[in-house]
LOLUMFI-930824 format. One line per field, with one value per residue (C-alpha): residue in one letter; x, y, z; residue number from 1. Coordinates in steps of 0.2 Angstrom, whole numbers, plus 5000, padded with zeros to 4 digits. Layout:
BEGIN
res	a,...
X	X,...
Y	Y,...
Z	Z,...
n	NUM,...
//
This chain:
BEGIN
res	h,n,a,s,k,m,h,l,s,l,s,r,a,k,l,t,v,f,f,l,f,a,i,g,i,s,g,t,t,a,a,f,a,p,p,s,k,s,i,p,g,s,f,h,h,r,v,a,s,i,t,q,k,s,a,e,k,n,d,l,f,s,e,k,e,a,v,e,s,t,a,d,g,i,p,r,g,g,a,n,i,n,k,p,p,p,k,l,p,s,l,s,t,y,r,k,f,a,l,p,c,l,g,l,w,v,a,q,p,l,l,s,l,i,d,t,s,f,v,g,l,s,g,d,k,a,t,s,a,q,q,l,a,a,l,g,p,a,t,t,f,i,d,g,s,v,y,l,f,a,f,l,n,v,a,t,t,n,i,y,s,t,a,r,a,q,q,g,e,q,s,d,k,a,e,s,v,v,r,t,a,s,r,v,a,l,r,s,g,i,g,l,l,l,f,l,l,a,f,a,r,p,l,l,s,l,y,i,g,h,e,v,e,n,t,p,g,l,l,d,s,a,v,d,y,v,n,i,r,a,l,s,m,p,t,s,l,l,l,g,v,v,q,a,a,c,l,g,a,k,d,s,v,t,p,l,i,a,i,v,y,s,t,v,v,n,v,i,g,d,f,l,l,v,n,r,l,g,m,g,l,r,g,a,a,i,a,t,t,l,a,q,w,a,s,t,a,a,l,l,g,p,a,r,k,r,l,v,r,d,r,s,l,g,l,w,k,k,p,e,a,k,s,d,t,v,s,a,k,t,f,l,g,f,a,a,p,v,l,t,l,i,m,g,k,l,a,a,f,g,f,m,t,h,s,a,a,a,v,p,g,q,p,t,p,l,a,s,h,q,i,i,l,s,l,f,f,f,a,s,p,f,m,e,v,i,s,q,t,a,q,t,f,i,p,g,y,l,a,p,v,s,d,h,i,s,k,r,k,d,m,d,p,n,y,d,p,t,q,d,s,i,v,k,p,w,n,r,a,a,i,d,v,g,n,s,l,l,k,i,g,f,s,v,g,v,v,i,a,s,l,a,g,m,v,p,a,f,l,g,g,l,l,t,s,d,t,t,v,q,e,a,a,k,p,l,a,k,y,l,f,a,g,a,f,l,t,a,p,v,a,v,s,e,g,i,l,l,a,k,r,e,l,k,y,l,a,s,i,y,l,i,s,t,a,l,l,p,s,a,l,v,r,v,k,m,i,g,g,n,v,e,q,v,w,a,c,f,a,v,f,q,l,f,r,a,s,c,f,g,g,k,i,w,l,p,s,l,l,r,k,i,k,g,m,l,t,a,s,k,n,k,p,a,m,e
X	5190,5196,5180,5170,5180,5177,5158,5158,5168,5156,5141,5148,5152,5134,5127,5138,5132,5113,5118,5124,5109,5096,5105,5105,5086,5085,5096,5085,5069,5077,5082,5064,5062,5062,5075,5069,5067,5053,5044,5027,5025,5036,5024,5011,5023,5029,5011,5006,5021,5016,4998,5002,5014,5000,4987,4999,5002,4984,4974,4963,4964,4968,4985,4977,4967,4982,4992,4977,4973,4979,4984,4977,4968,4955,4952,4954,4934,4932,4929,4916,4906,4900,4918,4928,4936,4954,4967,4972,4987,5002,5015,5026,5012,5010,5029,5031,5018,5020,5039,5040,5023,5033,5045,5029,5023,5040,5044,5035,5039,5057,5058,5053,5064,5079,5075,5074,5091,5100,5092,5095,5114,5118,5124,5127,5117,5105,5102,5098,5085,5076,5076,5070,5057,5052,5052,5040,5024,5030,5031,5016,5006,5012,5012,4994,4989,4995,4987,4970,4969,4974,4955,4958,4972,4960,4945,4957,4964,4947,4936,4950,4954,4934,4932,4946,4938,4921,4925,4944,4959,4957,4939,4933,4927,4944,4953,4940,4944,4963,4958,4945,4956,4972,4961,4953,4971,4978,4965,4965,4984,4983,4969,4979,4995,4986,4977,4994,5003,4988,4985,5001,5006,4990,4986,5003,5002,4986,4992,5009,5001,5007,5019,5030,5025,5035,5051,5062,5063,5053,5036,5046,5056,5041,5031,5046,5047,5028,5028,5042,5035,5018,5025,5025,5006,4999,5013,5012,4993,4994,5008,4998,4983,4993,5003,4986,4980,4996,4993,4975,4982,4994,5009,5019,5035,5032,5030,5047,5055,5048,5054,5072,5072,5064,5076,5092,5087,5082,5097,5109,5099,5099,5117,5122,5110,5108,5125,5137,5128,5120,5102,5093,5075,5074,5087,5078,5062,5069,5077,5061,5051,5064,5063,5044,5045,5057,5047,5032,5041,5049,5032,5020,5028,5028,5012,5003,5008,5004,4986,4978,4978,4979,4993,4983,4978,4966,4973,4966,4954,4939,4938,4923,4910,4906,4892,4905,4914,4916,4913,4920,4904,4904,4922,4920,4904,4913,4929,4919,4916,4935,4938,4931,4944,4958,4952,4952,4970,4975,4965,4975,4992,4987,4982,4996,5009,4998,4998,5017,5020,5011,5023,5035,5053,5053,5060,5066,5049,5043,5060,5058,5040,5046,5058,5046,5032,5044,5050,5032,5028,5043,5037,5019,5021,5027,5010,5000,5007,4997,4981,4985,4988,4970,4962,4971,4968,4951,4940,4944,4934,4921,4917,4910,4900,4892,4887,4880,4870,4863,4858,4849,4839,4833,4826,4820,4816,4816,4834,4845,4864,4868,4860,4868,4881,4889,4892,4899,4916,4920,4916,4926,4941,4940,4939,4954,4964,4961,4965,4982,4985,4982,4994,5007,5003,5006,5023,5028,5022,5033,5049,5046,5040,5054,5066,5058,5058,5076,5081,5076,5080,5097,5103,5096,5112,5107,5093,5100,5117,5108,5110,5095,5083,5091,5086,5070,5066,5071,5055,5045,5052,5039,5024,5032,5033,5015,5008,5017,5014,4995,4996,4997,4979,4972,4979,4975,4957,4955,4961,4949,4934,4938,4939,4922,4916,4911,4913,4899,4906,4924,4919,4907,4923,4934,4921,4920,4939,4941,4930,4938,4957,4958,4948,4961,4975,4966,4965,4985,4987,4976,4985,5002,5007,5022,5026,5024,5006,5003,5009,5001,4985,4990,4993,4976,4969,4977,4971,4953,4953,4961,4947,4933,4939,4945,4929,4918,4928,4931,4920,4903,4913,4921,4904,4897,4912,4910,4890,4893,4905,4894,4879,4890,4895,4877,4872,4886,4880,4862,4867,4877
Y	5117,5099,5096,5102,5091,5076,5080,5081,5064,5055,5062,5055,5039,5037,5042,5029,5016,5021,5021,5003,4997,5004,4996,4980,4982,4983,4968,4958,4962,4960,4943,4938,4944,4932,4934,4949,4939,4927,4940,4940,4921,4915,4919,4907,4893,4894,4894,4880,4870,4873,4868,4853,4846,4850,4840,4825,4825,4827,4819,4834,4838,4828,4832,4842,4852,4856,4861,4873,4880,4898,4900,4890,4878,4890,4886,4899,4899,4903,4892,4878,4880,4862,4856,4857,4873,4876,4870,4883,4892,4886,4898,4896,4901,4917,4920,4919,4932,4943,4945,4953,4962,4970,4979,4987,4994,4999,5009,5024,5027,5021,5037,5049,5040,5042,5060,5062,5054,5063,5080,5077,5072,5086,5102,5110,5107,5122,5119,5102,5105,5118,5107,5092,5103,5109,5091,5085,5094,5093,5074,5072,5084,5076,5058,5062,5069,5052,5042,5051,5041,5025,5020,5017,5004,4995,4995,4988,4973,4969,4970,4963,4948,4944,4945,4933,4921,4923,4922,4919,4928,4931,4937,4953,4959,4956,4966,4979,4983,4986,4998,5007,5009,5014,5028,5034,5035,5045,5058,5059,5061,5076,5084,5082,5090,5105,5107,5106,5118,5131,5129,5122,5137,5143,5125,5122,5139,5133,5116,5121,5134,5153,5149,5139,5148,5163,5153,5160,5149,5136,5137,5142,5126,5115,5123,5120,5102,5099,5109,5098,5082,5087,5083,5065,5063,5057,5043,5040,5036,5026,5016,5012,5005,4994,4987,4984,4974,4963,4960,4955,4943,4936,4942,4951,4948,4959,4975,4973,4979,4996,4996,4991,5006,5019,5014,5015,5032,5039,5035,5041,5056,5061,5057,5068,5082,5084,5077,5083,5098,5104,5108,5103,5099,5104,5091,5078,5082,5081,5064,5057,5064,5056,5039,5039,5043,5029,5016,5019,5018,5002,4993,4997,4987,4970,4973,4977,4960,4952,4960,4963,4952,4967,4975,4991,5000,5012,5027,5040,5031,5022,5005,4997,4993,4975,4965,4962,4980,4987,5006,5021,5024,5006,5007,5023,5017,5003,5015,5029,5021,5016,5034,5036,5025,5034,5051,5045,5040,5056,5066,5056,5059,5077,5082,5075,5085,5101,5098,5094,5110,5120,5113,5127,5127,5124,5117,5104,5096,5096,5088,5074,5071,5070,5056,5046,5048,5042,5027,5023,5024,5013,5001,5000,4991,4975,4974,4981,4968,4955,4966,4965,4947,4944,4955,4944,4927,4928,4934,4917,4908,4922,4927,4910,4909,4926,4921,4905,4913,4926,4914,4903,4918,4922,4904,4904,4919,4909,4902,4902,4902,4896,4879,4877,4863,4868,4886,4880,4874,4888,4901,4890,4890,4909,4911,4899,4910,4925,4916,4911,4928,4937,4924,4929,4948,4947,4938,4951,4966,4961,4961,4975,4987,4983,4987,5002,5008,5004,5018,5034,5025,5019,5025,5042,5047,5037,5050,5066,5075,5086,5080,5091,5082,5065,5068,5075,5058,5046,5047,5045,5027,5019,5026,5022,5004,5003,5011,5000,4984,4988,4991,4972,4968,4983,4979,4961,4964,4979,4968,4954,4966,4973,4956,4953,4970,4976,4994,5002,4996,5001,5018,5021,5016,5028,5042,5039,5039,5053,5063,5057,5059,5077,5082,5075,5082,5099,5098,5094,5110,5120,5116,5118,5100,5091,5078,5063,5068,5068,5051,5044,5050,5040,5024,5025,5028,5012,5002,5008,5003,4986,4982,4987,4978,4963,4962,4963,4947,4936,4942,4934,4916,4919,4922,4907,4896,4904,4901,4883,4880,4887,4877,4861,4865,4867,4851,4840,4841,4837,4822,4816
Z	5050,5054,5063,5048,5036,5048,5049,5030,5028,5040,5031,5014,5022,5028,5011,5003,5015,5012,4993,4994,5005,4992,4978,4988,4990,4971,4968,4980,4972,4955,4960,4959,4942,4927,4913,4902,4886,4895,4906,4896,4898,4912,4926,4917,4915,4934,4940,4929,4935,4953,4950,4942,4955,4968,4957,4955,4974,4979,4965,4964,4946,4930,4922,4908,4920,4929,4914,4907,4924,4930,4948,4963,4951,4945,4927,4913,4910,4929,4944,4945,4961,4960,4962,4979,4982,4976,4988,5001,4997,5006,5015,5000,4989,4999,4999,4981,4978,4994,4992,4975,4980,4995,4983,4975,4992,4998,4982,4986,5003,5000,4988,5002,5014,5002,4999,5018,5021,5008,5012,5031,5029,5016,5021,5038,5053,5052,5034,5036,5050,5039,5024,5033,5041,5023,5017,5030,5024,5006,5006,5016,5003,4987,4993,5001,4984,4975,4990,4987,4971,4978,4977,4959,4964,4976,4964,4950,4959,4967,4951,4939,4951,4953,4934,4932,4945,4936,4918,4916,4912,4893,4895,4888,4905,4913,4900,4900,4918,4914,4900,4909,4925,4915,4905,4921,4931,4916,4916,4935,4935,4922,4932,4948,4940,4935,4952,4961,4949,4952,4970,4979,4988,4996,5001,5009,5017,5025,5029,5037,5048,5051,5065,5053,5038,5045,5046,5031,5016,5023,5013,4997,4998,5001,4986,4975,4979,4976,4960,4953,4960,4952,4934,4938,4944,4927,4925,4945,4945,4928,4936,4951,4941,4930,4945,4953,4938,4938,4956,4953,4940,4954,4946,4958,4948,4932,4941,4949,4933,4937,4955,4950,4938,4950,4965,4955,4946,4963,4973,4958,4955,4974,4976,4961,4963,4982,4988,4975,4966,4983,4975,4991,4990,4972,4967,4978,4969,4951,4956,4962,4947,4935,4945,4943,4924,4922,4931,4922,4905,4910,4916,4902,4889,4898,4907,4890,4884,4901,4903,4886,4870,4858,4869,4869,4886,4876,4885,4873,4862,4870,4863,4856,4869,4872,4883,4897,4896,4913,4910,4920,4928,4935,4940,4949,4957,4966,4969,4977,4994,4994,4993,5010,5018,5008,5014,5032,5032,5023,5037,5050,5043,5037,5055,5063,5052,5055,5074,5074,5064,5078,5092,5099,5095,5077,5066,5078,5081,5064,5059,5072,5066,5048,5052,5062,5048,5035,5045,5049,5029,5025,5038,5034,5017,5025,5033,5018,5007,5017,5014,4996,4996,5005,4991,4979,4984,4994,4978,4970,4984,4986,4968,4963,4979,4975,4956,4963,4977,4965,4952,4965,4973,4955,4955,4973,4983,4999,4996,5012,5007,5025,5023,5005,5006,4991,4998,5014,5010,4999,5013,5025,5014,5013,5032,5033,5020,5031,5048,5041,5034,5051,5059,5046,5049,5068,5065,5052,5063,5079,5068,5057,5071,5082,5068,5064,5082,5085,5071,5081,5098,5093,5076,5073,5065,5049,5045,5052,5057,5069,5087,5093,5080,5085,5104,5100,5090,5103,5114,5098,5096,5106,5098,5081,5088,5093,5077,5066,5075,5075,5057,5055,5061,5053,5036,5036,5042,5030,5016,5020,5022,5004,4997,5005,4999,5016,5009,5019,5036,5031,5026,5042,5053,5044,5045,5064,5066,5055,5066,5083,5079,5072,5087,5098,5088,5088,5107,5107,5097,5108,5125,5117,5117,5110,5096,5108,5112,5093,5091,5105,5098,5082,5093,5100,5082,5076,5091,5087,5069,5073,5086,5074,5059,5067,5078,5062,5054,5070,5084,5078,5076,5093,5101,5093,5101,5117,5117,5112,5125,5139,5132,5133,5150,5156,5148,5155,5172,5167,5158,5173
n	1,2,3,4,5,6,7,8,9,10,11,12,13,14,15,16,17,18,19,20,21,22,23,24,25,26,27,28,29,30,31,32,33,34,35,36,37,38,39,40,41,42,43,44,45,46,47,48,49,50,51,52,53,54,55,56,57,58,59,60,61,62,63,64,65,66,67,68,69,70,71,72,73,74,75,76,77,78,79,80,81,82,83,84,85,86,87,88,89,90,91,92,93,94,95,96,97,98,99,100,101,102,103,104,105,106,107,108,109,110,111,112,113,114,115,116,117,118,119,120,121,122,123,124,125,126,127,128,129,130,131,132,133,134,135,136,137,138,139,140,141,142,143,144,145,146,147,148,149,150,151,152,153,154,155,156,157,158,159,160,161,162,163,164,165,166,167,168,169,170,171,172,173,174,175,176,177,178,179,180,181,182,183,184,185,186,187,188,189,190,191,192,193,194,195,196,197,198,199,200,201,202,203,204,205,206,207,208,209,210,211,212,213,214,215,216,217,218,219,220,221,222,223,224,225,226,227,228,229,230,231,232,233,234,235,236,237,238,239,240,241,242,243,244,245,246,247,248,249,250,251,252,253,254,255,256,257,258,259,260,261,262,263,264,265,266,267,268,269,270,271,272,273,274,275,276,277,278,279,280,281,282,283,284,285,286,287,288,289,290,291,292,293,294,295,296,297,298,299,300,301,302,303,304,305,306,307,308,309,310,311,312,313,314,315,316,317,318,319,320,321,322,323,324,325,326,327,328,329,330,331,332,333,334,335,336,337,338,339,340,341,342,343,344,345,346,347,348,349,350,351,352,353,354,355,356,357,358,359,360,361,362,363,364,365,366,367,368,369,370,371,372,373,374,375,376,377,378,379,380,381,382,383,384,385,386,387,388,389,390,391,392,393,394,395,396,397,398,399,400,401,402,403,404,405,406,407,408,409,410,411,412,413,414,415,416,417,418,419,420,421,422,423,424,425,426,427,428,429,430,431,432,433,434,435,436,437,438,439,440,441,442,443,444,445,446,447,448,449,450,451,452,453,454,455,456,457,458,459,460,461,462,463,464,465,466,467,468,469,470,471,472,473,474,475,476,477,478,479,480,481,482,483,484,485,486,487,488,489,490,491,492,493,494,495,496,497,498,499,500,501,502,503,504,505,506,507,508,509,510,511,512,513,514,515,516,517,518,519,520,521,522,523,524,525,526,527,528,529,530,531,532,533,534,535,536,537,538,539,540,541,542,543,544,545,546,547,548,549,550,551,552,553,554,555,556,557,558,559,560,561,562,563,564,565,566,567,568,569,570,571,572,573,574,575,576
//
């Protein structure tokens, strides 16, 4: 009895520490947010101030141009290709954008990680392991459903930032992107809600597999979690595109309002419903759903003021069509190839969970897989935020060039952009931005991957009270490190290719990797392999993507340099 009381007190102490940690994250991100009374305009004033100081120092723009321009010196009417490209963003500029943006990327995996921790530390050891085993496929399934529509977010950021660079922030085209994206997201969310309520059980049964399905109560618990979380799908997708539009406007501060609300509501809800009332997975699902509703409600008001002049997102009534309006057809036409990327990632994590569920000795293998997967999803945003930074900053250099080349080709079919002296400095600037972001990505990747790998290796008790699950997770730490570190070059390269709109190439690589990884995982399942082999396959999958994406961007330049060095070495003896 005394041992049981000690175990309960330790669990509560750990929960209290985690509660304070999560509140600390909220406080940190909130520190970047401006006072509430100045949210609509404060970002503009700060950016104008930064731009004006840069102009005074470098004598690139007049004082009037500096005050009237938006971020990075691009005037409200769009960039002028005949002028030198805007000054390259400094490390401070990246930091001011990326740190608040990190809060947005961490939010979704943080909610799942909070659920994993509260569920894993509540109840006795047997209940903890079983509920973690149910939470694994449930969170992968529901987060995968949301992630399937992440192509809407990618399209919103890319199209909106390009429209701003071409025609200015207050243009009809830029505002129509926001309205179209919001309308498509809300309607897609309603459709996803109805789909999940109707087909959650048969799909989860197929997804989990017959071996684990026979574990008493596991499938029922997973279905309950998914059905409750499904109620937040419309607001979750709407929140995603509104945040994406803010990021396209280089405003990563305003969306932090939503993150603070969601984190606080989720932690308090899990603490009360899971830990105090003992509602298990149902309590965790209710807390997360309430958190997502609260975050969407908190963001919509400030975002409407920030993104559209009439403060209407046109969610139900389609606004009057104008010459520069971006239709749903145009929007989805860009987004469709991106969907291939999303489905490739979903297939990877889906097959990994399916293979882990087939490992003998359940529920321990699936529970350990869930811990590593939650840690990977929590670590990935630290690298993905650099991809978002590339998608936001690089179009400012590429979009004016694209317009210029298109106009010149209309006038002269024989026009060669590689010989155009106007185009070269803009392209060079875009490459320099990509190189600097890659260096940042490697630095961040080493630190974050090391910290993530330390948790299962030395601090497994933070996420589960079951010592058997802790021991099963330890060997997976090295694969977690490899997968998380390789996410850095993958994310940065992917962001650059998305900014350059190399969609066909990205889609082709994901089609190839999506065919190879599941084949390897099915082989692991057939030979009765373990969870280590599942995560080893994932590390190789990450290495393959990093090589393909990075090679597409930097290999041609590297080969040219090598060729130039060889040519120079051959010519040197001849001259002597």
